[in-house]
C-alpha positions in Angstrom: -254.5 174.3 -97.3 -253.7 172.2 -100.4 -251.7 169.2 -100.4 -248.1 170.1 -101.1 -244.8 168.3 -101.7 -242.3 170.7 -99.9 -242.1 173.2 -97.0 -241.6 176.1 -99.6 -244.8 175.2 -101.4 -246.6 175.0 -98.0 -245.5 178.3 -96.9 -246.3 179.7 -100.4 -250.0 178.5 -99.9 -250.5 180.3 -96.5 -251.9 183.8 -96.3 -249.1 186.6 -96.9 -249.4 187.6 -93.2 -248.5 184.3 -91.9 -245.7 183.5 -94.2 -242.9 185.5 -92.4 -243.8 183.7 -89.0 -243.5 180.5 -90.8 -240.2 181.3 -92.3 -239.0 182.3 -88.9 -240.1 179.1 -87.3 -238.4 177.3 -90.1 -235.3 179.0 -89.8 -235.1 178.5 -86.0 -235.7 174.9 -86.5 -233.2 174.7 -89.1 -230.5 176.2 -86.9 -231.4 174.0 -83.9 -231.0 170.7 -86.2 -229.0 171.6 -89.3 -228.8 168.0 -90.4 -232.4 167.5 -90.3 -234.4 166.8 -93.5 -237.2 168.9 -94.4 -240.3 166.9 -95.3 -244.0 167.0 -95.6 -245.8 164.4 -93.2 -249.4 164.3 -92.5 -249.9 167.4 -94.8 -247.6 169.5 -92.5 -244.0 170.7 -92.7 -241.6 168.5 -90.5 -238.0 168.0 -89.7 -236.8 164.6 -89.7 -233.5 163.0 -88.4 -233.8 159.3 -88.1 -237.6 160.1 -87.4 -239.7 163.2 -87.4 -238.7 165.5 -84.7 -241.1 168.2 -84.9 -244.1 169.3 -87.3 -245.7 172.7 -87.6 -248.7 174.1 -89.4 -250.5 177.4 -90.0 -254.1 178.1 -88.9 -256.6 181.0 -88.7 -255.5 182.3 -85.3 -252.2 180.5 -84.6 -249.5 178.3 -85.5 -249.6 174.7 -84.4 -246.2 173.2 -83.1 -246.1 169.5 -82.5 -243.2 168.3 -80.8 -244.8 165.0 -79.7 -246.1 164.5 -76.2 -242.6 164.2 -74.7 -241.7 167.5 -76.3 -244.7 169.3 -74.6 -244.4 167.5 -71.3 -240.7 168.3 -70.9 -241.4 171.9 -71.3 -244.8 172.1 -69.4 -243.8 174.8 -67.0 -242.5 177.1 -70.0 -245.5 176.5 -71.8 -248.1 177.7 -69.5 -249.0 180.9 -71.4 -249.8 179.0 -74.6 -252.7 176.6 -75.3 -251.3 173.1 -75.4 -252.4 169.6 -75.5 -250.5 166.2 -75.2 -248.5 166.7 -78.3 -249.3 170.1 -79.6 -248.7 173.8 -78.7 -250.5 176.8 -80.3 -248.6 180.0 -80.8 -251.1 182.9 -81.5 -250.5 185.0 -84.6 -250.8 187.9 -82.6 -247.6 187.3 -80.5 -243.9 186.9 -81.3 -242.9 183.3 -81.6 -240.8 182.2 -78.4 -237.9 181.2 -80.7 -235.5 180.5 -77.7 -238.0 178.1 -76.4 -238.6 176.5 -79.8 -235.0 176.0 -80.1 -234.7 174.3 -76.7 -237.6 172.0 -77.6 -236.3 171.0 -81.1 -232.9 170.1 -79.4 -234.6 168.1 -76.7 -236.4 166.0 -79.3 -233.2 165.5 -81.3 -231.4 164.3 -78.1 -234.4 162.1 -77.4 -234.5 160.5 -80.8 -230.7 160.0 -80.7 -230.7 158.3 -77.4 -233.5 156.0 -78.4 -231.7 155.1 -81.8 -228.4 154.3 -79.7 -230.1 151.7 -77.5 
């Protein structure tokens, strides 16, 4: 991937077969956190509200979704069918995106960030 300065440019730089999935993911995140700002951080699309909530990126065989370690840990039981690590989840390109689960994770991250900011 080339370095980009917007999510539109990032998605446009991806293979045509992946672009609809990335747009679907973007729309899902946008609906979950309508006040979040779209940014590019660490070369990846991200949504930020006070701080980055989630990142995502396209790879050859999957979409990487990065809700930080707390976002992965909180939904560990619901993520058993996906390859994941401490702060990352891989959604295979051959499967539908789990949009309801993504929405829950994004809303969890927003609540977490807001609660930390309120302290």
